[in-house]
MISEVO-34201 format. One record per residue (C-alpha): residue number from 1; residue in one letter; x, y, z. Coordinates in nm, 3 decimals. Each point is the difference from the previous one (the first is absolute). Layout:
    n  res       px       py       pz
  NUM    A        X        Y        Z
...
REM end
This chain:
    n  res       px       py       pz
    1    M   -0.163   -1.024    4.135
    2    F    0.310    0.184   -0.079
    3    L    0.163   -0.340   -0.118
    4    I   -0.278   -0.057   -0.222
    5    L   -0.018    0.382   -0.148
    6    L    0.366   -0.024   -0.046
    7    S    0.008   -0.339   -0.181
    8    I   -0.282    0.125   -0.255
    9    A    0.181    0.362   -0.037
   10    A    0.336   -0.235   -0.078
   11    I   -0.190   -0.257   -0.247
   12    C   -0.169    0.279   -0.186
   13    L    0.255    0.218   -0.036
   14    S    0.253   -0.270   -0.108
   15    L   -0.229   -0.122   -0.266
   16    F   -0.060    0.402   -0.121
   17    I    0.418    0.047   -0.007
   18    G    0.002   -0.378   -0.194
   19    I   -0.226    0.139   -0.251
   20    Y    0.204    0.274   -0.065
   21    G    0.342   -0.158    0.056
   22    L   -0.077   -0.264   -0.313
   23    Y   -0.117    0.258   -0.196
   24    F    0.323    0.184    0.048
   25    L    0.208   -0.290   -0.065
   26    L   -0.183   -0.095   -0.332
   27    V   -0.132    0.262   -0.124
   28    F    0.266    0.313    0.075
   29    R    0.279   -0.213    0.018
   30    N   -0.054   -0.143   -0.365
   31    P    0.285    0.089   -0.217
   32    K   -0.226    0.051   -0.299
   33    R   -0.057    0.348    0.086
   34    R    0.326    0.122   -0.204
   35    D   -0.079   -0.214   -0.322
   36    Y   -0.367    0.105   -0.010
   37    L    0.081    0.408    0.023
   38    A    0.292   -0.088   -0.236
   39    L   -0.262   -0.120   -0.257
   40    V   -0.244    0.263    0.082
   41    E    0.273    0.266   -0.136
   42    T    0.064   -0.208   -0.280
   43    A   -0.374    0.000   -0.095
   44    F   -0.010    0.383    0.031
   45    M    0.303    0.061   -0.243
   46    R   -0.184   -0.195   -0.266
   47    E   -0.106    0.177   -0.302
   48    L   -0.394   -0.052   -0.127
   49    P   -0.046    0.086   -0.334
   50    L   -0.368    0.173   -0.041
   51    D   -0.149   -0.277   -0.201
   52    Q    0.094   -0.226    0.291
   53    L   -0.171    0.191    0.296
   54    P   -0.330   -0.167    0.099
   55    N   -0.305    0.192    0.034
   56    V   -0.070    0.101    0.359
   57    S   -0.378    0.050    0.140
   58    I   -0.002    0.229    0.295
   59    L   -0.280   -0.027    0.267
   60    V   -0.038    0.302    0.263
   61    P   -0.292   -0.136    0.206
   62    A   -0.126    0.333    0.164
   63    H   -0.278    0.087    0.252
   64    N   -0.068    0.402    0.092
   65    E    0.387    0.105   -0.186
   66    E   -0.099    0.302   -0.208
   67    E    0.273    0.153    0.192
   68    A    0.285   -0.222   -0.083
   69    V   -0.155   -0.148   -0.348
   70    S    0.129    0.274   -0.233
   71    G    0.394    0.005    0.179
   72    K   -0.018   -0.403   -0.077
   73    L   -0.108    0.000   -0.349
   74    R    0.292    0.257   -0.044
   75    N    0.237   -0.207    0.176
   76    I   -0.096   -0.325   -0.201
   77    A    0.052    0.260   -0.336
   78    A    0.363    0.072    0.107
   79    M    0.097   -0.329    0.055
   80    N    0.299   -0.108   -0.237
   81    Y   -0.190   -0.257   -0.220
   82    P   -0.169    0.030   -0.319
   83    S   -0.341    0.133    0.008
   84    E   -0.169   -0.152   -0.282
   85    K    0.088   -0.332    0.232
   86    I   -0.183    0.098    0.249
   87    E   -0.366   -0.035    0.135
   88    I   -0.123    0.182    0.290
   89    I   -0.307   -0.133    0.163
   90    L   -0.173    0.188    0.312
   91    I   -0.251   -0.188    0.163
   92    D   -0.215    0.254    0.178
   93    D   -0.125   -0.202    0.320
   94    C   -0.318    0.213    0.039
   95    S    0.133    0.299    0.111
   96    D   -0.200    0.285    0.128
   97    D    0.243    0.285   -0.111
   98    K    0.098    0.088   -0.387
   99    T    0.277   -0.254    0.003
  100    A   -0.106   -0.143   -0.333
  101    E   -0.113    0.322   -0.174
  102    V    0.357    0.140    0.084
  103    A    0.164   -0.350   -0.130
  104    G   -0.202    0.009   -0.314
  105    H    0.111    0.415   -0.025
  106    V    0.399   -0.063    0.031
  107    L   -0.019   -0.337   -0.226
  108    N   -0.096    0.232   -0.304
  109    E    0.205    0.312    0.115
  110    L    0.299   -0.246   -0.007
  111    S   -0.106   -0.200   -0.296
  112    L    0.035   -0.298    0.221
  113    N   -0.100   -0.376   -0.132
  114    G   -0.266   -0.077    0.309
  115    K   -0.345    0.004    0.110
  116    T   -0.156    0.011    0.332
  117    I   -0.251   -0.293    0.138
  118    T   -0.271    0.096    0.219
  119    N   -0.129   -0.270    0.231
  120    S   -0.342    0.098    0.072
  121    E    0.032   -0.079    0.400
  122    R    0.302   -0.028    0.207
  123    L    0.163   -0.342   -0.031
  124    G    0.319    0.022    0.111
  125    V    0.380   -0.006   -0.127
  126    N   -0.039   -0.390   -0.082
  127    A   -0.263    0.002   -0.216
  128    S    0.105    0.320   -0.159
  129    Y    0.338   -0.172   -0.093
  130    N   -0.197   -0.265   -0.132
  131    K   -0.206    0.200   -0.197
  132    G    0.256    0.191   -0.120
  133    V    0.238   -0.303   -0.115
  134    A   -0.341   -0.125   -0.211
  135    E    0.016    0.283   -0.174
  136    S    0.379    0.065   -0.059
  137    R    0.145   -0.092   -0.289
  138    G    0.361    0.032    0.069
  139    D    0.256   -0.285   -0.001
  140    L    0.095    0.107    0.384
  141    I   -0.191    0.162    0.254
  142    L    0.130    0.266    0.225
  143    T   -0.200    0.058    0.308
  144    T    0.049    0.354    0.203
  145    D   -0.173    0.221    0.199
  146    A   -0.120    0.354   -0.019
  147    D    0.180    0.157    0.232
  148    V    0.338   -0.176   -0.113
  149    T    0.292    0.150   -0.204
  150    I    0.177   -0.194   -0.213
  151    D    0.380    0.062   -0.091
  152    K    0.031    0.065   -0.363
  153    D    0.218   -0.307   -0.084
  154    T   -0.164   -0.266    0.256
  155    L   -0.251   -0.128   -0.255
  156    I    0.279   -0.067   -0.279
  157    K    0.211   -0.144    0.286
  158    A   -0.246   -0.248    0.062
  159    V   -0.061   -0.087   -0.342
  160    K    0.341   -0.093   -0.029
  161    V   -0.020   -0.229    0.321
  162    L   -0.275   -0.218   -0.127
  163    N    0.168   -0.013   -0.357
  164    S    0.312   -0.135    0.156
  165    F   -0.068   -0.218    0.280
  166    A   -0.180   -0.349   -0.073
  167    E   -0.311   -0.093    0.140
  168    V   -0.099    0.326    0.172
  169    G   -0.326    0.090    0.011
  170    G   -0.018    0.327    0.180
  171    V    0.258    0.248    0.176
  172    T   -0.102    0.299    0.212
  173    G    0.244    0.317    0.128
  174    K    0.125    0.158    0.326
  175    M   -0.236    0.218    0.143
  176    I    0.115    0.356    0.160
  177    P   -0.230    0.110    0.220
  178    V   -0.038    0.405    0.009
  179    S   -0.122    0.223    0.262
  180    N    0.008    0.366    0.055
  181    D    0.094   -0.033    0.355
  182    V    0.189   -0.213    0.222
  183    T   -0.239   -0.159    0.266
  184    S   -0.019   -0.333    0.188
  185    A   -0.209   -0.193   -0.296
  186    A    0.252    0.154   -0.282
  187    L    0.334   -0.112    0.191
  188    I   -0.183   -0.359    0.075
  189    E   -0.118   -0.043   -0.351
  190    K    0.373    0.087   -0.183
  191    S    0.183   -0.228    0.249
  192    Y   -0.250   -0.266   -0.083
  193    R    0.013    0.036   -0.385
  194    G    0.370   -0.003    0.029
  195    L    0.002   -0.347    0.132
  196    Y   -0.266   -0.107   -0.157
  197    D    0.144    0.084   -0.344
  198    S    0.319   -0.183    0.110
  199    T   -0.149   -0.357    0.085
  200    S   -0.238    0.056   -0.336
  201    T    0.327   -0.021   -0.201
  202    L    0.186   -0.269    0.177
  203    E   -0.336   -0.203   -0.049
  204    S    0.011    0.079   -0.360
  205    A    0.362   -0.085   -0.041
  206    I   -0.093   -0.307    0.116
  207    H   -0.332   -0.096   -0.184
  208    S   -0.310    0.243    0.072
  209    T   -0.105    0.245    0.255
  210    F   -0.385    0.123    0.094
  211    P   -0.168    0.205   -0.018
  212    G    0.140    0.277   -0.160
  213    Y   -0.170    0.340   -0.069
  214    T   -0.305    0.078   -0.184
  215    G    0.166    0.360   -0.046
  216    F    0.240   -0.168   -0.269
  217    L   -0.100   -0.364   -0.088
  218    L    0.141   -0.072   -0.336
  219    M   -0.167   -0.360   -0.114
  220    K   -0.055   -0.243   -0.358
  221    K   -0.363    0.051   -0.051
  222    S   -0.007   -0.391   -0.032
  223    A    0.104   -0.038    0.369
  224    F   -0.272    0.191    0.153
  225    S   -0.275   -0.181    0.139
  226    P   -0.321    0.156    0.112
  227    L   -0.018    0.116    0.336
  228    P   -0.244   -0.095    0.270
  229    V   -0.224    0.330    0.047
  230    N   -0.039    0.048    0.387
  231    C    0.290   -0.168    0.175
  232    G    0.406    0.030   -0.028
  233    S    0.223    0.255   -0.082
  234    S    0.017    0.061   -0.393
  235    D    0.399    0.010   -0.006
  236    G   -0.031   -0.337    0.195
  237    N   -0.230   -0.168   -0.211
  238    I    0.172    0.118   -0.308
  239    S    0.376   -0.122    0.123
  240    L   -0.117   -0.336    0.119
  241    S   -0.214   -0.072   -0.287
  242    I    0.315    0.048   -0.224
  243    I    0.205   -0.246    0.227
  244    R   -0.276   -0.232   -0.002
  245    K    0.017   -0.006   -0.396
  246    G    0.374   -0.152    0.048
  247    L    0.137    0.405   -0.087
  248    R    0.211    0.201    0.185
  249    F   -0.111    0.302    0.152
  250    L    0.312    0.272    0.093
  251    S    0.053    0.320    0.176
  252    I    0.259    0.193   -0.194
  253    P    0.209    0.249    0.227
  254    G    0.115    0.240   -0.322
  255    I   -0.370    0.098   -0.055
  256    S   -0.149    0.209    0.241
  257    F   -0.316    0.223    0.049
  258    Y   -0.141    0.247    0.242
  259    E   -0.339   -0.002    0.224
  260    P   -0.128    0.231    0.253
  261    I   -0.052   -0.143    0.345
  262    S   -0.185    0.127    0.297
  263    L    0.156    0.238    0.204
  264    R   -0.280   -0.129    0.294
  265    V    0.077   -0.286    0.228
  266    D   -0.384   -0.058    0.026
  267    E   -0.011   -0.008   -0.405
  268    Q    0.261   -0.215   -0.049
  269    R   -0.096   -0.259    0.251
  270    R   -0.308   -0.030   -0.186
  271    Q    0.170   -0.060   -0.288
  272    K    0.253   -0.251    0.106
  273    V   -0.270   -0.187    0.176
  274    R   -0.186   -0.044   -0.315
  275    R    0.278   -0.095   -0.182
  276    A    0.117   -0.233    0.244
  277    A   -0.370   -0.164   -0.022
  278    R   -0.007   -0.024   -0.354
  279    L    0.329   -0.129   -0.042
  280    T   -0.075   -0.290    0.281
  281    Q   -0.315   -0.088   -0.231
  282    S    0.231   -0.027   -0.334
  283    V    0.245   -0.217    0.221
  284    F   -0.293   -0.245    0.109
  285    A   -0.169   -0.006   -0.289
  286    N    0.360   -0.169   -0.144
  287    K    0.119   -0.172    0.287
  288    D   -0.033   -0.331   -0.226
  289    M    0.358    0.162   -0.147
  290    L    0.165   -0.101    0.288
  291    F    0.305   -0.247   -0.004
  292    K   -0.149   -0.086   -0.394
  293    S    0.326   -0.078   -0.180
  294    R   -0.145    0.124   -0.352
  295    Y    0.069    0.338    0.108
  296    E    0.356   -0.039    0.106
  297    S    0.167    0.219    0.262
  298    F   -0.314    0.192    0.061
  299    G   -0.211   -0.280    0.047
  300    S    0.267   -0.177    0.229
  301    T    0.179    0.299    0.191
  302    I   -0.133    0.337   -0.076
  303    F   -0.401   -0.024    0.040
  304    P    0.014   -0.270    0.303
  305    L    0.244    0.263    0.172
  306    R   -0.216    0.305   -0.069
  307    F   -0.336   -0.182    0.090
  308    A    0.192   -0.068    0.332
  309    M    0.062    0.328    0.035
  310    M   -0.288    0.191   -0.069
  311    I   -0.263   -0.273    0.166
  312    F    0.186   -0.160    0.327
  313    A    0.271    0.231    0.072
  314    P   -0.228    0.305    0.099
  315    I   -0.200   -0.174    0.199
  316    L    0.353   -0.231    0.176
  317    F    0.117    0.402    0.029
  318    F   -0.214    0.114    0.194
  319    I   -0.096   -0.274    0.218
  320    G    0.379   -0.016    0.089
  321    V   -0.024    0.384    0.097
  322    T   -0.293   -0.044    0.185
  323    A    0.099   -0.303    0.204
  324    T    0.312    0.136    0.084
  325    A   -0.147    0.331    0.129
  326    C   -0.207   -0.232    0.203
  327    A    0.260   -0.165    0.138
  328    V    0.183    0.291    0.106
  329    L   -0.310    0.124    0.123
  330    C   -0.004   -0.285    0.255
  331    V    0.336    0.084    0.107
  332    S   -0.053    0.384    0.040
  333    V   -0.244    0.234   -0.124
  334    P    0.225    0.287   -0.016
  335    L    0.283   -0.197   -0.193
  336    C   -0.329   -0.101   -0.239
  337    L   -0.065    0.331   -0.045
  338    S    0.354    0.159   -0.054
  339    L    0.093   -0.272   -0.261
  340    T   -0.356    0.094   -0.196
  341    F    0.083    0.336    0.025
  342    V    0.364   -0.061   -0.139
  343    F   -0.175   -0.212   -0.320
  344    L   -0.251    0.249   -0.079
  345    L    0.238    0.273    0.029
  346    S    0.216   -0.211   -0.243
  347    V   -0.264   -0.013   -0.259
  348    Y   -0.110    0.360    0.058
  349    S    0.342    0.128   -0.032
  350    G    0.083   -0.196   -0.286
  351    A   -0.328    0.130   -0.220
  352    K    0.099    0.332    0.129
  353    M    0.354    0.033   -0.064
  354    A    0.223   -0.079   -0.338
  355    L    0.182   -0.224    0.130
  356    H    0.077   -0.282   -0.203
  357    K    0.001   -0.311    0.242
  358    L   -0.236    0.112    0.252
  359    N   -0.215    0.089   -0.276
  360    I   -0.015   -0.323   -0.165
  361    F   -0.053   -0.163    0.365
  362    S   -0.321    0.206    0.026
  363    S   -0.138   -0.023   -0.338
  364    F    0.080   -0.362    0.047
  365    V   -0.228   -0.036    0.290
  366    I   -0.298    0.220   -0.125
  367    H   -0.017   -0.236   -0.308
  368    Q   -0.006   -0.278    0.204
  369    L   -0.313    0.140    0.193
  370    Y   -0.177    0.079   -0.328
  371    L    0.089   -0.327   -0.112
  372    L   -0.175   -0.147    0.287
  373    V   -0.321    0.229   -0.046
  374    G    0.019   -0.042   -0.373
  375    L   -0.033   -0.390    0.057
  376    F   -0.321    0.063    0.252
  377    F   -0.159    0.214   -0.268
  378    S    0.073   -0.235   -0.288
  379    Q   -0.298   -0.171    0.051
  380    K   -0.213    0.266   -0.139
  381    E   -0.010    0.042   -0.361
  382    V   -0.010    0.356   -0.123
  383    T   -0.046    0.124   -0.345
  384    T    0.061    0.390    0.067
  385    W    0.162    0.213    0.245
  386    R    0.016    0.377    0.085
  387    S    0.312    0.167   -0.181
  388    A    0.255    0.192    0.225
  389    N    0.054    0.367   -0.032
  390    R    0.339    0.055   -0.146
  391    S   -0.111    0.275   -0.252
  392    E    0.311    0.225    0.119
  393    M    0.196   -0.262   -0.095
  394    V   -0.097   -0.058   -0.345
  395    E    0.032    0.355   -0.095
  396    K    0.333    0.004    0.128
  397    L    0.084   -0.305   -0.247
  398    Q   -0.176    0.124   -0.265
  399    K    0.200    0.358    0.004
  400    T    0.337   -0.198    0.041
  401    S   -0.098   -0.241   -0.288
REM end
């Protein structure tokens, strides 16, 4: 039994390491990153006359965002972009509070070109985006969330990139997590986001990345395809549909936005599992893109590796870890308990302490678990969900913006 368990552990962990090893060799070691960053900087320095700036429709889906919506609209009004070229569409997803009334008041107060669409029943984010795009008049569509704060130059920078890069259908930016306190949940999220944004930049240098962030996602209206209303993440569906059309979807390291994150581990866990499940749905729905030459390096390299990292790697990792623990248990119960304790302590310590390498390890292990649980729940179609309580962070962002 010991040899069988050890063989299972060796095979699973070797395959797991092999997946990430291939990603490291083919993506992290790719030399195109420097040229990509240089092209982005050149695009940022480009001057665009007023008459060459495209009209932008900004979509803000909202459900019970009465406390956040005023600050959101004021943040949009403060952006470094001509107000006459901006159209704001707030989609009120059947809120129980005064989201729509507050939005209408602020739009009038600031003389912003915008309107509120109210869903008679709660339809969810994907359906709200479909309605917003259908009623938009801009050449470009910007998606953003009611609790997100955008740097004033982010939109103009993103527009310059879209105008400078050939065959690009959409771009996203870097999400900067904001929290009022240093908690385990906050440390895990910040560590994960740093690694995630680095990989997104590297993938963009090669061809395209996914899923991006609907907290800030700018795309050509012609590149948008209606989203399935009851499955898949909105950012995953949007980015993959853009790539499916033969266009590129890029993460731009020089643009950023700020998003409040949950301080509690239980709320973060719920959000992460939900996001993992919906992103898994998006990946499965587009599995026919695997190894297709018409999607260039994305189809041949990036998407297959990311598919393996999201679907197979979590299963291999936890089978391998479990088989290793059981094999050690066959030899010595105290040794098994000791090794398990050391492993869990390292994960816990990394989540609690601002130790860079240990924190990355903890975040990596925890996100493997999120992906595994998300894979299980991806069989369930969900249209709407309960929002996390982040009111204190939203208030902090609005005061500093």
